[in-house]
C-alpha angles and dihedrals in degrees: 000000000000115000109245121224115237121248133042121328111230115239091228109030119212098236105145123078124206126194119199141169123232138181124241095260093054092046089053091053092050092049091048089052090046089054098042096046097033090228135127125266091249091055090048090054092042091053089048094052092049090047093050092046092050092051091048091054092054093063 
């Protein structure tokens, strides 16, 4: 029997890791968004992908 971790289990587990390269300007924009929204870098990138995807679906 597998040992279960305590706490809630997410509906969509974050089980894929992505490594990318970015220039200084892009990192400054990500850090700005992080500070303004008080969220993590990963969350900034996830929201950006979702926003871009939704805008492409509208076309």
